[in-house]
Structure formats: C-alpha cells, structure tokens
C-alpha positions in Angstrom: 36.7 2.9 -31.5 37.8 2.3 -27.9 35.6 5.0 -26.5 32.6 3.5 -28.4 33.4 0.1 -27.0 33.7 1.4 -23.5 30.4 3.2 -23.8 28.7 0.0 -25.1 30.1 -2.0 -22.2 28.9 0.6 -19.7 25.5 0.5 -21.2 25.3 -3.3 -21.1 26.6 -3.3 -17.5 23.6 -1.2 -16.4 20.9 -2.0 -18.9 21.0 -5.8 -18.7 20.6 -6.0 -14.9 17.9 -3.2 -15.1 15.9 -5.3 -17.6 16.2 -8.3 -15.4 15.1 -6.4 -12.3 12.0 -5.1 -14.1 11.2 -8.5 -15.4 11.7 -10.0 -11.9 9.4 -7.4 -10.4 6.6 -7.8 -13.0 6.9 -11.6 -12.8 6.1 -11.6 -9.1 4.1 -8.5 -8.6 2.4 -8.2 -12.0 -0.7 -10.2 -11.1 -1.6 -7.2 -8.8 -2.4 -5.2 -11.9 -5.5 -7.2 -12.6 -7.1 -7.7 -9.2 -10.2 -6.0 -8.1 -10.5 -3.1 -5.5 -9.8 -3.9 -1.9 -12.1 -2.7 0.9 -9.5 -0.1 1.8 -9.6 1.2 -1.8 -13.3 1.7 -1.6 -13.1 3.5 1.7 -10.3 5.8 0.6 -11.9 6.6 -2.7 -15.2 7.3 -1.2 -13.6 9.7 1.4 -11.6 11.5 -1.3 -14.7 12.2 -3.3 -16.2 13.9 -0.2 -13.8 16.8 -1.0 -13.4 18.9 -4.1 -10.1 18.8 -6.0 -9.6 22.5 -5.0 -10.0 21.6 -1.4 -7.6 18.7 -1.6 -5.0 21.0 -3.3 -5.5 23.5 -0.5 -5.0 20.8 2.1 -1.7 19.8 0.5 -0.5 23.4 0.7 -1.6 23.8 4.3 0.1 20.6 5.5 -0.5 21.5 9.1 -4.3 21.4 8.7 -4.6 17.8 9.9 -6.3 16.6 6.7 -5.9 12.9 6.2 -3.1 12.2 3.7 -4.3 14.7 1.1 -1.7 13.7 -1.6 -3.1 10.2 -1.7 -6.6 11.6 -1.8 -5.7 13.5 -4.9 -4.6 10.3 -6.5 -8.0 8.7 -5.8 -10.0 11.8 -6.8 -8.2 12.4 -10.1 -8.0 8.8 -11.2 -11.7 8.2 -10.5 -12.6 11.5 -12.4 -10.5 10.5 -15.4 -11.0 6.7 -15.6 -14.1 6.0 -13.6 -14.7 3.0 -11.3 -12.2 0.7 -13.0 -9.6 -1.0 -10.8 -7.0 -1.4 -13.5 -6.6 2.3 -13.9 -5.8 2.7 -10.2 -3.4 -0.3 -10.2 -1.7 1.0 -13.3 -0.9 4.3 -11.7 0.4 2.5 -8.6 2.7 0.2 -10.7 3.9 3.2 -12.7 5.0 4.8 -9.5 6.5 1.6 -8.2 8.7 1.4 -11.3 9.6 5.1 -10.9 10.6 4.3 -7.3 12.9 1.6 -8.6 14.7 4.2 -10.7 14.8 6.6 -7.7 16.2 3.8 -5.6 19.0 3.4 -8.1 19.7 7.1 -8.1 19.8 7.2 -4.3 22.0 4.1 -4.0 24.3 5.4 -6.7 24.6 8.7 -5.0 25.5 7.0 -1.7 27.8 4.2 -2.9 29.2 5.7 -6.1 29.0 2.2 -7.5 26.6 1.1 -10.2 27.3 -2.5 -9.1 26.1 -1.8 -5.5 23.2 0.4 -6.8 21.9 -2.3 -9.1 22.1 -4.9 -6.3 20.2 -2.5 -4.0 17.4 -2.1 -6.5 17.3 -5.9 -6.9 16.9 -6.4 -3.1 14.4 -3.6 -2.9 12.2 -4.4 -5.9 9.9 -7.1 -4.5 9.1 -8.8 -1.2 6.1 -11.1 -0.7 5.4 -9.7 2.8 4.8 -6.3 1.2 2.1 -7.7 -1.0 -0.4 -4.9 -0.3 1.9 -2.7 -2.3 1.1 -4.7 -5.4 -2.5 -5.9 -4.7 -4.1 -2.8 -3.1 -4.1 0.8 -4.3 -4.7 1.6 -0.6 -0.9 1.6 -0.2 -0.6 4.6 -2.5 0.2 6.5 0.6 3.4 4.5 1.2 4.3 4.5 -2.5 4.0 8.3 -2.8 5.8 8.8 0.5 8.8 6.9 -0.8 8.7 8.8 -4.1 9.0 12.3 -2.5 11.1 11.2 0.5 13.7 9.8 -1.9 13.5 12.9 -4.1 14.0 15.1 -1.0 17.1 13.1 0.0 18.5 13.3 -3.5 18.0 17.1 -3.5 19.8 17.3 -0.2 22.7 15.0 -1.3 23.2 16.9 -4.6 22.9 20.2 -2.8 19.9 21.4 -4.7 17.7 24.3 -4.0 16.1 24.4 -0.5 12.7 25.3 -1.9 12.7 22.1 -4.0 13.7 20.0 -1.0 11.0 21.6 1.2 8.3 21.0 -1.4 9.3 17.3 -1.8 9.5 16.8 2.0 6.0 18.4 2.5 4.6 16.2 -0.2 6.1 13.2 1.4 4.4 14.2 4.7 1.1 14.7 2.9 1.4 11.2 1.5 2.1 9.5 4.9 3.4 10.4 8.3 6.4 8.1 7.9 8.3 11.0 6.4 8.7 12.8 9.8 12.0 10.9 10.1 13.6 13.1 7.5 15.6 15.4 9.8 17.3 12.4 11.4 18.1 11.0 8.0 19.7 14.3 6.9 21.8 14.5 10.1 22.8 10.8 9.6 24.0 11.6 6.0 26.1 14.5 7.0 27.8 12.5 9.8 28.3 9.3 7.8 29.8 11.2 4.9 31.7 13.6 7.1 30.1 16.6 5.5 29.7 20.0 7.2 26.4 19.7 9.0 23.9 21.9 7.3 22.1 23.1 10.5 19.8 25.5 8.6 18.4 22.7 6.4 18.1 20.2 9.3 16.5 22.9 11.5 14.0 23.9 8.8 13.1 20.2 8.2 12.7 19.7 11.9 10.4 22.8 12.1 8.3 21.5 9.2 8.0 18.1 11.0 7.1 19.8 14.2 4.4 21.9 12.5 3.0 18.8 10.7 2.9 16.8 13.9 1.2 19.6 15.9 -1.4 19.9 13.2 -2.1 16.1 13.4 -2.4 16.3 17.2 -4.5 19.4 17.5 -6.8 19.0 14.5 -9.3 16.2 14.3 -8.9 13.6 11.5 -10.9 10.5 10.6 -8.6 8.5 12.9 -8.2 10.9 15.9 -8.5 8.8 19.0 -8.7 5.5 17.1 -6.9 2.8 19.1 -5.1 1.4 16.0 -3.6 4.9 15.4 -2.8 5.9 19.0 0.9 5.3 19.8 2.0 3.5 23.0 5.4 5.1 23.8 6.9 2.2 25.8 10.1 0.3 25.3 8.2 -3.0 25.4 6.0 -1.9 22.4 9.2 -0.9 20.5 10.9 -4.2 21.0 7.8 -6.2 20.2 6.9 -4.4 17.1 10.5 -4.1 15.8 10.9 -7.9 16.3 7.7 -8.5 14.3 8.8 -6.2 11.4 12.3 -7.8 11.3 10.6 -11.2 11.0 8.5 -9.8 8.1 11.7 -8.8 6.3 13.8 -11.9 7.0 11.0 -14.6 7.2 12.3 -15.6 10.7 10.3 -14.1 13.5 11.9 -16.6 16.0 15.4 -15.1 15.3 14.6 -11.7 16.8 14.4 -12.1 20.5 14.7 -8.9 22.5 18.5 -9.1 22.9 19.0 -9.7 19.2 16.7 -6.8 18.3 18.7 -4.5 20.6 22.2 -5.7 19.4 21.4 -5.8 15.6 21.6 -2.1 14.9 24.8 -1.8 16.9 26.3 -4.7 15.0 25.3 -3.2 11.7 27.0 0.1 12.5 30.1 -1.7 13.9 30.5 -3.6 10.6 30.0 -0.4 8.6 32.6 1.4 10.6 35.0 -1.6 10.4 34.7 -1.6 6.6 34.9 2.2 6.5 31.9 2.2 4.2 29.9 5.5 4.3 26.9 4.2 2.4 26.5 1.3 4.9 26.7 3.8 7.8 23.9 5.9 6.4 21.8 3.0 5.2 22.0 1.3 8.6 20.7 4.5 10.2 17.9 4.9 7.7 16.8 1.3 8.2 16.3 1.8 11.9 15.1 5.4 11.9 12.6 5.4 9.1 10.2 2.9 10.7 10.0 4.7 14.1 6.6 6.4 13.2 4.9 3.0 13.0 6.9 1.2 15.6 4.8 2.4 18.5 1.3 1.9 17.1 -0.6 -1.3 16.4 1.0 -3.7 14.0 0.5 -3.2 10.3 1.2 -5.3 7.3 4.7 -5.5 5.9 4.0 -2.8 3.4 4.8 -0.1 6.0 8.4 -1.2 5.7 8.6 0.0 2.1 10.6 3.1 3.0 12.9 1.5 5.6 13.5 -1.3 3.1 15.6 1.1 1.1 18.0 1.3 4.0 18.2 -2.5 4.3 18.7 -2.9 0.6 21.5 -0.4 0.3 23.3 -1.7 3.4 23.4 -5.3 2.2 24.1 -4.3 -1.4 27.1 -2.3 -0.3 28.2 -5.1 2.0 28.1 -7.7 -0.8 30.0 -5.3 -3.1 32.7 -4.7 -0.6 33.1 -8.4 0.1 33.2 -9.1 -3.6 36.0 -6.5 -4.0 37.9 -8.1 -1.1 37.9 -11.5 -2.8 38.3 -10.2 -6.4 39.4 -6.6 -7.1 39.1 -7.2 -10.9 36.2 -5.2 -12.3 35.4 -7.8 -14.9 31.9 -7.7 -16.3 31.5 -11.4 -16.0 32.3 -11.4 -12.3 29.8 -8.6 -11.6 27.0 -10.4 -13.6 27.8 -13.7 -11.8 27.4 -12.1 -8.4 24.2 -10.3 -9.5 22.6 -13.4 -11.0 23.6 -15.4 -7.9 21.8 -12.9 -5.7 18.8 -12.9 -8.0 18.6 -16.7 -7.9 18.7 -16.7 -4.1 16.0 -14.1 -3.9 13.7 -16.0 -6.3 14.2 -19.2 -4.4 13.4 -17.5 -1.1 10.4 -15.6 -2.5 8.8 -18.2 -4.8 6.7 -20.3 -2.4 5.7 -17.3 -0.3 4.7 -15.4 -3.3 2.2 -18.1 -4.4 0.6 -18.0 -1.0 0.4 -14.2 -1.1 -1.2 -14.3 -4.6 -3.9 -16.7 -3.5 -4.7 -14.8 -0.3 -4.8 -11.3 -1.9 -6.7 -12.4 -5.0 -9.2 -14.3 -2.9 -9.8 -11.3 -0.6 -10.4 -8.9 -3.4 -12.3 -11.5 -5.3 -15.0 -11.5 -2.7 -15.8 -7.9 -3.6 -15.5 -8.6 -7.3 -17.9 -11.5 -7.1 -20.5 -9.4 -5.3 -20.1 -6.5 -7.6 -20.4 -8.5 -10.8 -23.4 -10.4 -9.7 -25.2 -7.2 -8.6 -24.3 -5.1 -11.6 -25.2 -7.9 -14.1 -28.7 -7.9 -12.6 -29.1 -4.1 -12.4 -26.9 -2.2 -14.9 -28.7 1.0 -14.1 -30.5 2.3 -11.0 -32.8 5.2 -10.6 -31.6 8.0 -8.3 -32.8 7.5 -4.7 -33.2 3.7 -5.1 -33.4 2.0 -1.7 -31.6 -1.3 -1.5 -31.4 -3.8 1.3 -28.7 -6.5 1.5 -29.3 -9.5 3.8 -26.7 -12.0 4.9 -23.8 -10.5 3.0 -20.3 -11.8 3.7 -18.9 -8.7 5.1 -18.4 -7.7 8.8 -21.4 -6.4 10.6 -20.1 -2.8 11.1 -18.6 -2.5 7.6 -19.9 0.0 5.0 -18.2 -1.7 2.0 -21.5 -2.3 0.3 -22.5 1.3 0.5 -19.1 2.4 -0.9 -19.3 -0.3 -3.6 -22.7 0.5 -5.0 -22.5 4.3 -4.8 -19.1 4.4 -6.4 -20.0 2.0 -9.2 -23.1 4.0 -10.2 -21.6 7.4 -9.3 -24.7 8.3 -7.4 -24.7 9.2 -3.7 -28.4 9.4 -3.6 -28.6 5.6 -3.5 -29.7 4.3 -0.1 -27.9 1.2 0.9 -29.0 -0.7 4.0 -27.9 -3.9 5.8 -28.8 -5.2 9.2 -25.2 -5.1 10.3 -25.3 -1.3 10.2 -28.1 -1.2 12.8 -28.3 -2.0 16.5 -28.9 -5.6 17.5 -32.6 -6.6 17.2 -33.3 -4.4 14.2 -35.6 -5.9 11.6 -36.1 -4.5 8.1 -39.5 -3.4 6.8 -39.3 -4.6 3.3 -42.0 -2.2 2.1 -39.4 0.5 2.6 -37.1 -0.8 -0.1 -37.1 -1.0 -3.9 -34.6 -3.9 -4.1 -33.8 -6.6 -1.6 -30.9 -9.1 -2.0 -30.2 -12.1 0.0 -26.8 -13.9 0.0 -28.0 -17.1 1.7 -27.3 -20.4 -0.1 -30.5 -22.2 -1.1 -32.9 -23.2 0.2 -33.6 -19.7 1.5 -36.0 -19.2 4.4 -37.7 -16.4 2.6 -41.0 -16.7 4.4 -39.3 -16.1 7.7 -38.0 -12.7 6.7 -40.2 -11.4 3.9 -43.9 -11.3 4.9 -44.5 -8.6 2.3 -42.7 -8.3 -1.0 -41.0 -4.9 -1.7 -43.2 -2.9 -4.1 -41.7 -2.4 -7.5 -38.7 -4.4 -6.6 -37.4 -8.0 -6.2 -35.8 -10.3 -3.7 -32.9 -12.0 -5.3 -30.7 -14.8 -4.1 -27.0 -13.9 -4.6 -24.7 -16.9 -3.7 -21.1 -15.8 -3.2 -19.2 -18.3 -5.4 -15.6 -18.0 -4.0 -13.2 -20.3 -5.8 -15.7 -20.9 -8.6 -16.7 -19.0 -11.7 -19.1 -16.2 -10.6 -20.7 -16.3 -14.0 -22.6 -19.4 -12.8 -24.5 -17.4 -10.3 -28.0 -16.3 -11.2 -30.9 -14.7 -9.3 -32.9 -17.4 -7.6 -36.1 -16.0 -9.1 -37.0 -13.4 -11.6 -38.9 -10.5 -9.9 -42.4 -11.4 -11.2 -42.2 -15.0 -10.2 -40.7 -14.1 -6.8 -43.5 -11.6 -6.1 -46.1 -14.2 -6.9 -44.4 -16.8 -4.7 -44.2 -14.4 -1.8 -47.8 -13.4 -2.1 -48.8 -17.0 -2.0 -47.1 -17.2 1.4 -49.3 -14.5 2.9 -52.5 -15.4 4.7 -55.5 -14.7 2.6 -58.2 -12.3 3.7 
C-alpha cells in the first residue's frame, strides 16, 4: 500500500507540472500552428525541391560537402511530398519537434541536476519566450529546432556514456541542421570539468575533428550564402560585446542593462555563484549559456530564435539556482512547497510574457498574412494554370529584389514551368510588353491608371486588380473586371485605325 502511494505521489509530482507546462506552451505558442507560410519558408522549400531526396540524404552523410543545412532540407522536401503545399502540415511537424525538445530538455536537466524539481523548472523557463517567436510562427526555424534535438541527444549520450557511434551520428545531424552545433567539443569539456569526471580526450578530440572537417567544408565549398555580408563573421571584440549585449537584452527584455562592463562581468559572476554554491549543474549550464551562442555572436544580428540552444543553459542555471535557494530556506521535500514554488515561477513568467506575446502574435500573423492574402486572392481567381503560363505582377507589396511571388505560385501549383515576372526583378527602367504574358495582375488600389501601362491587352489573358486587404477580410476582394469586360475596356482606350 505504501509503495503504491509513493508511486502515485511521484507520478503526480512530475505529471501535474508537465501538463501545466504543455498547456502554458500551447496557450502562448499555439496560434503559430495556424499561420500561413513565411517568406523564408517559401525560399527554403523551393531550394529543397531543387534536390532529389537521394541527394539530400547523401549530403547528410557527407557533412563536409558544404551543402546548406541538408537535414532541414529533408524536412521541407519530405513534408511537401507527403502533405503538399499546406502550411499546417509544416507547422504541425515543427510543433511536434518543439514538444519533443521539451521532453529532451527535461531529460538533460534531470541528468545534470538529479532533481525532478529543478528539471521541471528548467523546462518551464525554456518552454516559451516571446522574443523567440519565429520558432512558433515560421517553419524556417526548423534548422534551430532540429539542431537542438540532436545536440541534446548527443549530450545525453555523452553524459550516460553511450556508444560513440550514436554520439557521432547525433552530433553530425546537429551540424547538418545548423552550424550552432560546432560548440559541442567545448560543451563536452565543460561537462567533464564541472562534474569532475575523467576527461574523455578521445571523445572530445573526435568531436573537435568532426567540427573542424565541417567548418573546413563550409569555408572551402560554395554554398548559397558564401560571401554574403549577413553570414560573414567579423571576428572583433567590439562585435562580440555589441551582439552579446543585444542577445542578453532579448532574453531579459532589458537591453539597457547590458553595458560592456556588465556583459563582461556577467559570465564571471554566474560561475562564481555556481562555485560558491558547489552546484555542478550550474557550472555546466553557465558554460553552455555562454559557449553555445558563439557561432552567431560574430555575424550580423539575428532574431531571438537563434538563442534557442543557449536558452537551455540559462534555463538549467536559473532552475538549479531557484531549487538550491528553496532548499536553503526549506529543506522539507513537501509536495505542496514544490508546487507553490513552481506555480509562483509560472505566474511570474506569464505576467512577464503576456503583453509581449500579444504584440508578437499581431506582428507575426500580419507578416505571414500578407502572403496569405495574396495567395488566396490569386488562387480563387485561377484554381488551375496551364503549364508554361506567363504571369506578370504589377505593384505587388514585396521588396523589389524579392522572388517570393515566383516561389509562391510555382509551389502552390507544383509546376516549375510557370513563368512569373515582376518589374522589381529587372533593372531600373524596364517596361513590360503585355503581349508577352497570358495573365497580368495589378495590386494598385482603384482607380487604377490602366491606360498608362497597358496599351495592348494580353492575348488570352486578363488584367486583374488585386487589392491587398491587410487587417480586413480578404474574401471581400474581387477582380476589378472580368476578363472579357476588361479586354473590351482596354481596346476602347487604343487609338482607332
């Protein structure tokens, strides 16, 4: 009877907070399941389909080839092949992985702290952050999500002294997901030192060799971003301080706190506290929090989502600190005390995140909604297109040098023979000859200066007005004219013979 009661209490002690964490995560991040594709999604998906699945599998095996994040490319390729051009399918897979990562985070925190109390608090702190919104609203962060999955698995294999081949496979997959994983050798060394384990030089050396081969492949082989300023590191102390202060501000909502002297002293203070409390989990977590972001610290600033992996270190550190302090004030392991501390932390997080989460939801949904409005208006007008159809878009709401319309139309119809054109993809001064196109769409609000652009109607096509109704129901948008009426109107504008 006593053993059954003890088992029941242990189950409640873990299951109840776990359910609350999942509910908290879905409450704040859940709207991301139902948003449309982002521009990055379209670019990444289009690029992945340039390669066969066999080639992508080969690129994952030859991780030194310089291929651009081939594990994420497999996600895009396979999901599109199985589910088609439906954003929910892509977001569903991402959310499934995010939930898996919560479990892996629990396993990692538990392995480090040997305390389910600290592990559950770590998962709570890690589960959601408004400044990481791209993780929830864009499948384009699949690279960060997969990198965390396999980085965490590799760490768990190392901690539990699993087979080296399994560790190496997980580490290589983490690298194939995103370059953030190159910090692995430093994380392994930090673990052995923090936990006073015999340093496994062979494992660390082999991980370092894998990292070196991977980096050499990235530097020597051309990728889509070779030479791109946004991906070229600037290895200066000033860049490190500036970017680190920015990312700390993303985590703590207080950019003004992190002046250069604070940014320099903070890691020292964290390690000093960890040593003073003689807490091994805090020692390792502090190191992970500062080592993991190094690959992105020296390049142009990114969104907060790049802190997804380093956030594990911050979460474990503060969870372990809270647990140690709780034990200092009350050494009784009463379930009520543990729940009270957990609920208090949850309430503080919800209060801190709530207003920022609303702003994030509005911004993210509005950004993806622009693409959704365009897509639905276009596809409602033309549910099918003949192969080789030539389409011209005028005055669309996207940047001049953007190819999002090409990606959108070709992916939706699954046809790369469609010719998509827009003035922004041509040099300045270029003018379209409308007789070259089957369909012409103009996004200008009425009245449209049609006569100034369209001296001759496109044969067998139509010029349609497509207002972009952001903030309103897109179903209210209709083509300005039906094709026959528009053709007659345009002809009436031409000089008679």
